[in-house]
C-alpha positions as CSV (number, residue, x, y, z in Angstrom):
1,X,-24.6,-103.7,146.1
2,X,-21.9,-106.4,145.2
3,X,-22.9,-109.7,143.5
4,X,-24.3,-112.0,145.9
5,X,-24.0,-116.0,145.3
6,X,-26.7,-118.3,147.2
7,X,-26.4,-122.0,146.5
8,X,-29.1,-123.2,148.8
9,X,-32.2,-122.1,149.4
10,X,-36.1,-124.1,148.9
11,X,-37.0,-125.0,145.1
12,X,-39.8,-123.1,143.3
13,X,-42.1,-126.0,144.6
14,X,-41.2,-125.5,148.4
15,X,-41.8,-121.5,147.8
16,X,-45.0,-122.2,146.8
17,X,-45.7,-124.9,149.3
18,X,-45.0,-122.1,151.9
19,X,-47.1,-119.6,150.1
20,X,-50.3,-122.5,151.1
21,X,-49.8,-122.5,154.5
22,X,-51.2,-118.6,154.5
23,X,-54.3,-120.3,152.8
24,X,-57.8,-119.7,154.7
25,X,-60.9,-122.4,154.1
26,X,-63.5,-120.3,152.2
27,X,-60.7,-118.0,150.4
28,X,-61.0,-116.8,147.0
29,X,-57.6,-116.3,145.6
30,X,-55.9,-115.5,142.1
31,X,-52.4,-117.1,141.4
32,X,-49.8,-115.2,139.3
33,X,-48.1,-116.7,136.5
34,X,-45.0,-118.8,137.3
35,X,-44.1,-120.0,141.0
36,X,-47.7,-118.2,142.2
37,X,-49.7,-121.3,140.0
38,X,-47.9,-123.7,141.8
39,X,-49.7,-123.1,145.0
40,X,-52.9,-125.1,143.8
41,X,-51.0,-128.0,144.1
42,X,-50.5,-127.2,147.6
43,X,-54.0,-126.7,148.9
44,X,-54.0,-128.3,152.4
45,X,-56.4,-131.4,152.5
46,X,-60.1,-130.6,153.5
47,X,-59.8,-126.5,153.2
48,X,-62.3,-125.2,150.7
49,X,-59.8,-122.7,148.4
50,X,-61.9,-121.2,145.5
51,X,-59.1,-120.1,142.8
52,X,-59.7,-117.7,140.4
53,X,-58.1,-116.4,137.0
54,X,-58.5,-113.2,134.9
55,X,-59.6,-114.8,131.9
56,X,-63.0,-115.9,133.6
57,X,-62.6,-119.3,135.3
58,X,-63.9,-119.6,139.1
59,X,-62.8,-122.9,140.7
60,X,-59.3,-124.3,139.4
61,X,-58.3,-127.8,140.8
62,X,-54.9,-128.9,140.6
63,X,-52.6,-128.9,137.2
64,X,-53.7,-131.8,134.8
65,X,-51.6,-135.2,134.7
66,X,-51.0,-136.0,131.1
67,X,-54.2,-138.1,130.9
68,X,-56.2,-135.0,132.0
69,X,-54.7,-132.2,129.6
70,X,-57.5,-130.1,127.7
71,X,-55.9,-127.8,125.5
72,X,-59.0,-125.5,125.7
73,X,-59.0,-125.2,129.5
74,X,-56.0,-122.8,130.4
75,X,-55.6,-119.9,133.3
76,X,-54.5,-116.5,132.5
77,X,-50.6,-118.2,131.8
78,X,-52.0,-120.0,128.8
79,X,-51.4,-123.1,131.6
80,X,-53.6,-126.1,131.2
81,X,-55.6,-126.2,134.6
82,X,-58.3,-128.9,135.8
83,X,-61.6,-127.6,137.2
84,X,-63.7,-128.7,140.2
85,X,-66.8,-130.0,140.9
86,X,-69.2,-126.5,141.0
87,X,-66.7,-124.2,138.5
88,X,-68.0,-121.9,136.6
89,X,-66.7,-119.5,133.7
90,X,-67.7,-116.6,132.3
91,X,-66.4,-113.1,130.5
92,X,-63.2,-111.4,131.0
93,X,-65.4,-108.9,132.1
94,X,-66.9,-110.5,134.6
95,X,-63.9,-111.6,136.1
96,X,-62.0,-108.1,136.8
97,X,-65.7,-107.1,137.9
98,X,-65.0,-109.5,140.6
99,X,-61.2,-108.4,141.1
100,X,-62.1,-104.6,141.6
101,X,-64.9,-105.2,143.4
102,X,-62.8,-106.5,146.2
103,X,-64.1,-109.7,146.2
104,X,-60.6,-111.4,146.2
105,X,-59.4,-112.3,149.4
106,X,-55.8,-112.9,148.5
107,X,-53.4,-112.3,145.2
108,X,-50.1,-114.2,144.9
109,X,-48.3,-112.5,142.5
110,X,-44.4,-112.7,141.3
111,X,-42.3,-109.5,141.1
112,X,-39.1,-108.4,139.4
113,X,-38.5,-106.1,142.7
114,X,-39.8,-105.3,146.0
115,X,-39.4,-102.5,148.5
116,X,-39.2,-101.5,151.8
117,X,-42.7,-99.8,151.3
118,X,-44.2,-102.6,150.0
119,X,-44.2,-101.4,146.3
120,X,-43.8,-104.0,143.5
121,X,-42.6,-103.8,140.2
122,X,-43.8,-106.8,137.9
123,X,-44.7,-105.9,134.7
124,X,-42.2,-104.4,132.4
125,X,-38.2,-103.7,131.8
126,X,-37.7,-100.5,130.2
127,X,-36.4,-101.1,126.7
128,X,-37.8,-105.0,126.6
129,X,-40.8,-105.7,124.7
130,X,-43.7,-106.5,126.6
131,X,-47.6,-107.5,125.8
132,X,-49.0,-105.3,129.1
133,X,-49.2,-105.5,132.2
134,X,-52.0,-108.1,132.2
135,X,-54.3,-108.4,135.6
136,X,-52.0,-107.2,137.5
137,X,-52.6,-103.8,138.5
138,X,-56.2,-104.4,138.7
139,X,-55.0,-107.3,141.2
140,X,-52.6,-104.9,143.8
141,X,-55.7,-102.5,143.7
142,X,-58.3,-104.8,144.9
143,X,-57.6,-108.1,146.3
144,X,-57.9,-107.5,150.2
145,X,-54.4,-109.2,150.8
146,X,-50.9,-109.3,148.3
147,X,-48.2,-112.3,149.2
148,X,-45.5,-112.0,146.4
149,X,-43.6,-115.2,145.4
150,X,-40.2,-114.6,144.0
151,X,-36.4,-115.5,143.4
152,X,-34.5,-113.3,146.5
153,X,-31.9,-112.8,143.6
154,X,-31.8,-112.1,140.4
155,X,-29.8,-114.3,137.8
156,X,-27.5,-111.5,137.5
157,X,-26.4,-112.1,141.7
158,X,-28.3,-108.9,142.8
159,X,-30.7,-108.4,145.2
160,X,-34.5,-107.8,143.9
161,X,-35.7,-106.5,147.6
162,X,-35.0,-103.0,147.4
163,X,-34.8,-100.1,149.5
164,X,-36.9,-98.3,146.8
165,X,-37.8,-100.2,143.4
166,X,-35.9,-98.9,140.3
167,X,-38.2,-100.5,137.5
168,X,-41.8,-98.8,136.7
169,X,-44.4,-100.0,139.6
170,X,-47.0,-102.1,139.3
171,X,-48.7,-100.7,142.9
172,X,-47.8,-98.6,146.1
173,X,-47.6,-100.0,149.4
174,X,-49.8,-102.9,148.4
175,X,-47.5,-106.0,149.4
176,X,-48.4,-107.6,152.6
177,X,-45.2,-111.0,152.9
178,X,-42.7,-111.4,150.5
179,X,-41.5,-115.3,150.4
180,X,-38.6,-116.4,148.9
181,X,-36.2,-119.0,148.5
182,X,-34.1,-117.8,151.1
183,X,-37.0,-116.4,153.6
184,X,-40.3,-115.5,154.8
185,X,-40.5,-111.2,155.3
186,X,-43.3,-109.3,156.3
187,X,-44.0,-105.7,154.9
188,X,-44.9,-104.0,157.9
189,X,-45.4,-99.7,158.6
190,X,-41.9,-100.1,160.4
191,X,-40.3,-101.5,157.7
192,X,-39.4,-105.3,156.5
193,X,-39.5,-107.6,159.2
194,X,-37.6,-111.1,158.7
195,X,-40.2,-113.8,160.1
196,X,-38.8,-117.3,159.0
197,X,-35.6,-118.3,157.1
198,X,-35.4,-121.3,154.6
199,X,-33.8,-124.7,156.2
200,X,-30.2,-124.4,156.2
201,X,-29.9,-120.6,155.5
202,X,-28.3,-118.5,158.2
203,X,-29.8,-114.7,158.9
204,X,-26.6,-113.5,158.1
205,X,-26.4,-115.0,154.5
206,X,-30.9,-113.6,154.0
207,X,-29.1,-109.8,155.6
208,X,-26.5,-109.7,152.8
209,X,-28.5,-111.3,149.9
210,X,-31.2,-108.5,150.5
211,X,-30.5,-104.3,149.9
212,X,-33.2,-103.2,151.8
213,X,-33.1,-102.9,155.2
214,X,-34.3,-105.9,157.6
215,X,-35.7,-105.7,160.8
216,X,-34.6,-108.7,163.1
217,X,-36.7,-108.8,165.9
218,X,-35.8,-112.4,167.7
219,X,-34.1,-115.6,166.8
220,X,-35.8,-116.4,163.4
221,X,-37.2,-119.9,163.0
222,X,-36.3,-121.9,159.9
223,X,-39.4,-122.6,157.9
224,X,-41.8,-125.6,158.5
225,X,-42.7,-127.6,154.8
226,X,-45.3,-129.8,155.9
């Protein structure tokens, strides 16, 4: 696939803002490292969403202001966080029992590649040093819903949404939705369905930026970012 150059699209914060629209009252949610953690700042007012972290924290609040920073209070990505009233701390063993037991309604993860079958690769690139897969493999297997927050195009100008993943897989057939700087894409039994486009981005631009086959069933609306 030729190199792709798209200069428009959503910011990282706007991707998180759009994903926040998928939250529902009472959800238990795990946010992965990178763009997903930003979702904590966009939980709709009046909605109760309980954020969970693999290192043993339930009830994460928004990112702290400079005055609120506590270096001992971090999420799984070692970013400083805040807690909400009623938050609880526990061992990582209990945390993973919660994940593996199917008690997480939604996990939002970053990805290096996603493909037409809902496969995700997000933990290693062969030949590069990695610390491990973290909680990603447990999350894609244990969470009831998996949404990927990712850049549609790599820094090298290559599509990251592929017919088949080329990197080692984290999970098989687990992704339900992709939100990128260009589009919202649903993963269905029929394949990838383009549901929304970023403001100022055309359907043709999204199609050219996507190596995988996209199903486009009707007029595709622009995302509404509240």
